[in-house]
C-alpha positions, 0 to 999 in steps of 0.5 A: 161220046164224039155224037153227044158232044155234037149234037149238044153244041149244035143247038148253040151254033144255032143260036150263033147264026141267029144272033149273026142274021140279027146283026145283018138286019141291024146293019141294014136297018141303020146303014151300018155297012162297014162290018156287015159281011163279017156277019154273013161269014159268021152266019154261014159258018155257024149255020153250017156246022149246026146243021152238020153237027146236028145230023150226026147220029146218036148212040144210045148209051149212059154218058159218063161225067168226064164225057159231059165236062169234056162236052162243055169244055169243048164248047168253050173252045170252038163256039168263040172260034166262030164268034171272033170271025167278026172281029177277025174281018172287021176293018180294025185289023185286030189279030187273030188271036186278038179277036179269039180273046175277045171272043173267049173273054165275051163268051165267059162273061169276064169282060176284058178287052183289047179295045182302047177305044169302044166309042171308035168301033161300029155299033154293030160291033159293039152289039156282037160283043154283047150278043157274045156275053148273052150266048156266053151266059146261056151256055153256063146256064144250060151246062149247069143243067148238063153238069148236074150230077157233079153237085151237091144233093143239097144244091140240086134240091134248089133246082129240082126234086130229081136227084138226077135227070133223064133227057126229058128233064134235061129237055124241060129244065133247058126250055124253063131256062131259055125263057127266063133268061130271055124274059129277064133280058127284057125286063132290064132292057124296059127297066133301063128305057124307063130310067132314060138311058139310050136304047142302045146302051139299054140293049147292050146293058141288058145283054151284059147284066142278064150274063154278068158280063163285063162288056160296056157299049162306051169306054166308062160307065159314067157317061152313061149313067147320069144321075143318083137315079140311074145308079140306085136302079142300075145297081138293083138291076145287077142283081139279076144275075146275083140271085138265082134264074129260078128265083122269080120264077119260083116266087111267082108260079110255085104254089106249094112253097117248099123252102127248099127252092128259096133257101139259097137265095134267103142266104144271098139277101141277108148276105147281101143286106150286111154287106151293103150296111157295112159300107153305109157305116163304115166306108161312105164317109168321103164319098157318094154311097151310091157309088159303093153301091154300085161297086158292091152290087157289081162285085157280088154279082161278078160284073165288075163295073164301077163309076170313076172313082178311086179307092185303093183302101177298098180295093181288097174288099171288093176282091173278097166280094168277087171270090165269094160270088153269088147263087149257084144257079146264076150267071154269076161265078165265085166259090159260092156264098152258100159253100163258104158259109156251109164250109165255115159253119161246119168247121166251128161246129167241129171245133165247138164239139171238141170243147163242149162235147156233151153238146149236139151241134147241127150241121143245118142251113139256116131256113131249112131242114137241110143238113149237109154231110161230110162228103159234101164239105169235102167237095167244098173243101176241095173246091177252095183248094183248086182255086187257090192252086189255079190262082196262085199258078196264074200269079206266078205265070203272069209275074214272070211276063213283066206284070208287077205281082200286085196286079198279077195278082188281083188279075189272076182272081178277076180272071179265074171269077170272071169279072172285069177289070176295073177302078174297084180292083185298082186295074181300070187302067190295065192293057190287054192289047199289048200283052204278049202271046203267052200271057193272053193264052194263060189268061184265055185257058184260065178265064175258061176254068174259071167259068166251068165248075172248079169241081170239074178240074179235080174230075179231068185230073183224077181221070187221068191221074187215077185209072180204075 
């Protein structure tokens, strides 16, 4: 089991070494020597670990789903250790815990930061923060393929016609993900440049958008988006991490259009349009609609960005959008709209079946012939139960550490859903740097819990509490 874990992680340590090398090149190119040595440290460390892990001999045996979950969880703990080195050895006197917190926040695409003034940070370190998000987003997508067997049959069909992956299928899908992920990043970067956003900001924002991250290259978004055209196009670009990463690929390259590959994205399109229409009609009388439009797109894609406008009456609405989330196979978090919709429809059908017993109610998703069975509904329900337990556990822990209950509750939702704090949720001024050790450890743990599928928590608990 350990050998498989190490071989799986060696690839990502190799990616860390590549980005470390790129940061060295970038620092030399722009004469940014303040933190140059820190990238040499991460380069040497990550390359050495990748080499050692790769050369472990793999034992040919079937890997259990529990072992795979541990592999993914171990990666969320170990990779940020190397990613935190440039922060720790920088000139800014960042403690190791703060460095690790920043790295975990970026790697889980959450976006909480211990830096109070981003504009005082060296440009190379800003790019490093954004790179961490990009690596973390890719790691999350690879982890979905790696853990594909825990997902429902209908979800698997949105990715492949296989019900289970062998090693060759995993490799095929992983290569496809890497190419799509990189291509979409480049596309976002080009579009941001075309709307006259500075290239440095465009690069950082491209890394952030595709990974559903929350790090900005400046203190606030208002200093980057200066006109309505930029705000509108930027809001649409946020949807790259809302829809499935395979959506555009399937539209362009799948010759025999199988509805199974599109059913979730079709649901998400209607859901998104309905939410936008509601905000246009009911919540935009006293404020520019484009600001709400950006907050809606950002919340639904679990990024969390907003412009400088305070709407306390909409905080809870935006938090609901964050909880629902986006596509199953995207870098967004959330409970997933398709799960909540399926659970809601199944519940309504059950209620109607008692009031109208002579009628037959089909538990079928719109636009498809896919029926969801009772076992899938149980999984959806358990996911929501685990989320509620995690939410209130973290809320209580934060409340016990001198954070008021309202802020604790909001911060708990954002932490588990891996969404950055902003004015949309009334937490833009929250200071993570001054939190005590215990609070930071709690946030680190729950950021990781939020990034792995919540159902895996139940599998881990079952493994230890219920022996076969």
